N, C-alpha and C positions, 0 to 999 in steps of 0.2 A: 633778410630773414623771413621765414614763414610766419603765419599767424600763430602757430603753435609755439614756435621758438620765441616770438615776442611775448606771448602770454607767460611762458616759462620765465623769461627774463624779468617780467613784472613781479612774479611770485618770489623769485630769488631776491629781488630788491627789498621786499618786505623783510626777508631774513637778514640781509646785510644791514638794513637800517634799524634792526632790533624792534620792529613793530610787532608787539604781542598784545595779549589781553590788557586792556586799560590804556593802551597807546592811542592817541587821537587818529592816527592813520597817515596815509600818504596823499599828497595833493597832486593835481594834474601836472603842475610845474615840476614836482619832484620826479615824476616819471619821465617827462620830456628831458629834463636836464641830466638825469643819471643814465638814461638809455640812449641819448642822442638820436631820438627819432623825431620825424616831422610831427608837428602838432596835430595835423589832420589824421595821421596814422594812429597816434596815441588816443585821440578822441574816439575813433572807431573801435580801437582795441578795448579800451576801458568800458565802452558802452556794451560791447559784445560780452565781455567777461562778467559784467554786472547782470546782464539779462540771463546768462547761463548759470548764475549762482556762485561763480568763482569769486566775485567781489560784491561788496555792497557799499553804498555811499550814504554818509550821514546827511540828512536833509538840511541841517543847519550849517555845519562846518564845510560841507561838500567834500570832505576827505574820504578816501577809500580805505576800507578794511577788508580782511579776508571774509568771503561770503559763506553763507550757511551750508552750501553744498560741500565745500572743502572742510568746514568744521565738522560736519556730520561724518564725513569719511574718516577724518583723522581721529575723531572720538571713537568710532567703531574699531579702528585699528588699535588705538592705545588702550581700549578696554578689553582687548583680547587677553585672556589669561597668559601670563608670561611663559608658563610651561608649554602651552600650545604654540606660542610665537617662536620659541627657540627650537622646537622639534624639527622643522625642515632643515635648519642649519646644522643641527647635530646629526641628523640622518646622513646628510651629505658628507660631513666631516668624518664620521665613522667609516664611511665607504672609502674616502680618499686616504685616510691614514691607516685603515685596516685595524684600528683599535676599537675596543668596546667603549661606547660612549654612554654617558649618563646625564640626566637632568634631575636635580634633587632640590628639596626644600627643607628648611629647618623646622623641626618639631621639638620644642623644648631643648633638651641636650642631645637630641639625635637628629639625623637627617633621614628623610623618607625618600626612597628612590621613586621618582615620578615617571620616568621613562628610561628604558634601556635600549641601546642600539648595538646589536651583536657585531663584533669584529670578525675579521676573516683570517688573516695570517697570524697575527699575534695570538698567544695562548688565550683561549676563550675564558673570559671572566664572566660568570653568570650570577649576577645578583638581581633577581627579578624585581619589577615594579612593585611597590608596597613594602619592600624590605626596609627595616630600620637599622641604622648603624650609629655608633657613637660619633658625634660630630667632631670632637676634639682628636679623634683617632683616624680621621679621613681627610684627604686633600680637599674634597668638596666642602666638607663641614667647616674646615678652617678657612676656606675661601669666603664662605658666608659669614662666619663669626668675625672675620676681619672688617666687615662692614659696620660692626658695632664698636662703641667705645670700650676702653678697658674696664671702666666702671660697670657698664652693662654686661660685659662678659663675666666679671667677678660676681655680679648679682645672679646671673644665670646659673653659675656653678657654686653658689653659696651652699656650704655644707661639705659633704664628702666628695673628693675628686678622685675618681678611680681610673686606672689605666691598665689595660690588659696587654697591649702590644709593647714589646721591649723598645721599639723604635719611635713610639709616640712621646710627646712632652710629658714628663713625669710629675709636673706640678702646674698649678694655675699660673705661676710666675713664668715658667718656661713656655707655657702655651701663649702667654701674652708676648713673649719675645718672638715666637714664630709668627704671630699675627701681625706684629710690627713689620716684620720682613715682607709679609704678603702685601701689606698696605704700601710698601715701598716699591715692589716690583710687579704687583698685580697678579702674580702667579703663586699657586700653592702646590707643593710637591709632597707626596707620601711615598716612602720606599720601604717595602716589606712590612707594612703595618697591618692592614686588614687580613691580607693573605701573604704568606711567604712566597717570594718569587714574582710578586706582582707590585708594580709601581703605578702611581696615578698622578696626573697633572690636572689642575683645576683652576677655574676662574669663577667670578660671580657677576651677576647682572642685577641692577636695581631699576625697576620701573616706578618712577616717582608718581606717575599718574594713578597707580593703584596701590602704591606702597608695598610692592612685592619684591622679594629677592629670591633668585634661584642660583644654584651652582651648576656649572657646566664642567664635565670632567671626561678625561680619556684614561683608560686603564690599559696596561701593556706589560709585557715581560720585563722584569727588572733588569736594567743594564748591568753588564758584567763590571766587576770592580775596576774603577778607573775610567769607565766609559760614561759618556753623557747620555741625555735623553735622545732616543732615535730621531734622526733628521726628519723634519716636517711636522712632528707632533706639536712642538712649542709654537712654531710659526703658524700652523693651521689653527690651533686653538686661540691664539692671540688675534688672528685675523677675523675669525668668526665672532669673538667677543667684541672686538672693536666695531664690527659692522652692526651688530645688534645694539650696542651702546649708542652709536650715532643715531640710529633710528629712534631710540627711546629717550634720548637726551640724558644718558647716564653720565653726568658731569664728572663724577669721581674717576671713572675709568678713562674718559676722554682726556681730562686734564693730566692724569697720570701718564698716559701714553705720550702726550706732548712733551712733558718734562723728561721722560725717558729718552725721547728722540734728541734732546739737547745735550745729553750726557755723552 
């Protein structure tokens, strides 16, 4: 293998061994034994990675930890606002599915549209950035609300619970039923709620490093009676959400998808 491939293998070993903040690190022998490389190769490799800032070695234990360069890069990536981090993915997804895409955040009982990505073929749904919509009456809003406990949702809606759409949950109890379903399958669906003739499919992403939650959604013409969601929309949104979740360590989504795959 090349030096780059060997260095990559070392970094993957950190992940496999669960070496994170607070872990003492990997020893020279750990690398030799796990990667089955000659000691001379490992010695040169670790020395180079240390000098380049990819690794650092504890002067007392002589164990290797992730270096400051990688930590600085990962910190910069993880500190990027989640809305900005999801934008390139949603731009591409909107183009591929030809649906109107949205990235939204929760503001009290409403969602604020943070980004809109115009579709092409499906009926254009234009809800510009900055718009506020009732969270409980939208697919994205319910996808985000599902990240909270039932008690937290009840507290958020303490007082009067109003619904304008005939197709939205009529009470807080019915809303909690919908949220339980979303927690089970990871997807939130709205059919003819905000606008007649328009349906939406949504997911949510949690960045634990910044304690941020955003909703990702696609809007499209409502399927005819008896028809399902147009091909590619569900798979596309699921794939994008999974990819972002894996990058950000969104354990809820990743674990859910693993369980779904066993069913």
